[in-house]
C-alpha positions as CSV (number, residue, x, y, z in Angstrom):
1,X,16.2,-71.0,8.6
2,X,15.0,-73.4,6.0
3,X,11.7,-72.4,4.5
4,X,12.5,-68.7,5.0
5,X,12.0,-66.9,1.7
6,X,14.9,-64.9,0.3
7,X,14.5,-61.2,-0.1
8,X,14.8,-60.6,-3.8
9,X,16.7,-63.9,-4.0
10,X,19.5,-62.6,-1.8
11,X,20.7,-63.2,1.7
12,X,23.2,-60.9,3.5
13,X,26.7,-61.0,2.0
14,X,30.1,-59.3,2.2
15,X,28.6,-56.5,0.0
16,X,26.3,-55.6,2.9
17,X,29.0,-55.4,5.6
18,X,30.2,-52.1,7.0
19,X,33.1,-51.9,9.4
20,X,33.9,-48.8,11.4
21,X,37.2,-48.3,13.2
22,X,38.0,-45.2,15.3
23,X,35.1,-43.3,13.8
24,X,35.6,-44.0,10.2
25,X,34.2,-46.5,7.8
26,X,37.0,-48.8,6.6
27,X,37.1,-49.5,2.9
28,X,40.3,-51.5,2.7
29,X,39.2,-54.5,4.6
30,X,38.9,-58.0,3.1
31,X,38.1,-60.1,6.2
32,X,37.0,-59.8,9.8
33,X,36.5,-62.7,12.2
34,X,35.3,-62.4,15.8
35,X,34.0,-64.8,18.5
36,X,33.5,-65.2,22.1
37,X,33.3,-68.2,24.3
38,X,32.7,-69.2,27.9
39,X,34.5,-72.1,29.6
40,X,31.9,-74.7,30.7
41,X,32.7,-77.9,32.7
42,X,30.6,-80.7,34.2
43,X,30.8,-81.0,37.9
44,X,30.5,-84.5,39.3
45,X,29.1,-85.9,42.6
46,X,27.3,-89.1,43.4
47,X,26.9,-91.4,40.4
48,X,28.3,-91.4,37.0
49,X,26.5,-88.3,35.6
50,X,27.2,-84.6,36.2
51,X,25.3,-83.1,39.0
52,X,25.8,-79.5,37.9
53,X,27.7,-77.4,35.4
54,X,30.2,-74.8,36.2
55,X,30.9,-71.7,34.1
56,X,34.4,-70.2,33.9
57,X,36.1,-67.5,32.1
58,X,34.7,-65.5,29.2
59,X,37.0,-64.9,26.3
60,X,36.6,-62.9,23.2
61,X,38.9,-62.7,20.2
62,X,39.1,-61.1,16.8
63,X,41.2,-61.0,13.6
64,X,41.1,-58.4,10.8
65,X,42.6,-58.4,7.4
66,X,43.4,-54.9,6.1
67,X,44.8,-53.6,2.8
68,X,48.1,-51.9,3.2
69,X,46.7,-48.4,2.4
70,X,44.2,-48.8,5.2
71,X,47.0,-49.9,7.6
72,X,49.0,-46.8,6.7
73,X,45.9,-44.5,7.1
74,X,45.3,-45.9,10.6
75,X,49.0,-45.5,11.5
76,X,49.1,-41.9,10.0
77,X,46.0,-41.0,12.1
78,X,47.8,-42.4,15.2
79,X,50.9,-40.4,14.4
80,X,48.9,-37.2,14.9
81,X,48.5,-38.3,18.6
82,X,52.2,-39.1,19.0
83,X,51.8,-42.9,18.6
84,X,54.2,-44.5,16.1
85,X,53.2,-48.2,16.4
86,X,49.8,-49.9,15.8
87,X,50.1,-51.8,19.0
88,X,50.4,-48.5,21.0
89,X,47.1,-47.2,19.8
90,X,44.6,-46.7,22.6
91,X,41.8,-49.3,22.9
92,X,39.1,-48.7,20.3
93,X,35.8,-50.3,19.3
94,X,35.1,-51.9,16.0
95,X,31.5,-51.7,14.8
96,X,30.4,-54.3,12.3
97,X,27.0,-53.8,10.6
98,X,25.2,-55.6,7.9
99,X,21.7,-55.9,6.5
100,X,20.0,-59.2,7.4
101,X,17.4,-61.0,5.2
102,X,14.5,-59.1,6.8
103,X,16.1,-55.8,5.7
104,X,17.0,-55.1,9.3
105,X,20.5,-53.7,10.2
106,X,22.4,-56.0,12.5
107,X,25.2,-54.4,14.5
108,X,27.9,-56.1,16.5
109,X,30.4,-54.1,18.6
110,X,33.8,-55.5,19.3
111,X,34.9,-53.6,22.4
112,X,38.3,-52.3,23.5
113,X,40.3,-53.6,20.6
114,X,44.0,-53.3,20.4
115,X,46.5,-54.5,17.7
116,X,49.0,-57.0,19.1
117,X,51.6,-56.4,16.4
118,X,52.6,-54.0,13.7
119,X,53.5,-56.0,10.6
120,X,53.3,-56.0,6.8
121,X,53.1,-59.1,4.6
122,X,54.4,-58.8,1.1
123,X,55.3,-61.5,-1.4
124,X,56.3,-61.9,-5.0
125,X,53.3,-62.0,-7.3
126,X,51.0,-60.1,-5.0
127,X,48.9,-57.5,-6.8
128,X,46.9,-56.7,-3.7
129,X,48.9,-56.2,-0.5
130,X,47.0,-57.1,2.7
131,X,47.9,-58.3,6.2
132,X,45.9,-60.2,8.8
133,X,46.2,-58.9,12.4
134,X,45.2,-60.6,15.6
135,X,43.4,-58.2,18.0
136,X,43.0,-58.4,21.7
137,X,39.5,-57.5,22.8
138,X,37.6,-57.3,26.0
139,X,34.1,-58.4,24.9
140,X,31.6,-58.5,22.1
141,X,28.1,-57.0,22.1
142,X,25.9,-59.1,19.9
143,X,23.3,-56.4,19.3
144,X,20.5,-56.6,16.7
C-alpha cells in the first residue's frame, strides 16, 4: 500500500486490537497468531511443465499468549460448567477486531477453537507471567 496516506500519521497497531473469547473481551492477552493454508500441488502430464494444479486439504491453526490471571479467569468460568481442564472446554470462537487505516473495523473469526493443553510457564525473574497456547481450530473467516 505504498502511497496510501496514513490516518493522523498512524496505521493499525496492537492498541487497536480487540479479542473476544467465550463472550468476553480479553484484556490479558499479549499475542495472537492465526493462519490458514491449502495444500497445492502441480499435476504433470505430457511435457516438462504442469498441466494442471490440484488443491488438497485446508488447514487452519492458531496460537494465543495469555496472562496468567486471564487463564485463571477462563478456567474459573469453565469450572462453573463442571469442566476442570482448559482442553476440556467445549469448542469456542475467537473474534479478533481492529481498526484499519481507513477507520473501518476489520473482523476475523477463528472458528471452533479448543485448547490442546493446560499449562503454566513461570521462571525466575519474570515480573509478568504469561503462557503461549496452541489451539486446534476448524477454520478462519477472514471478514472485513
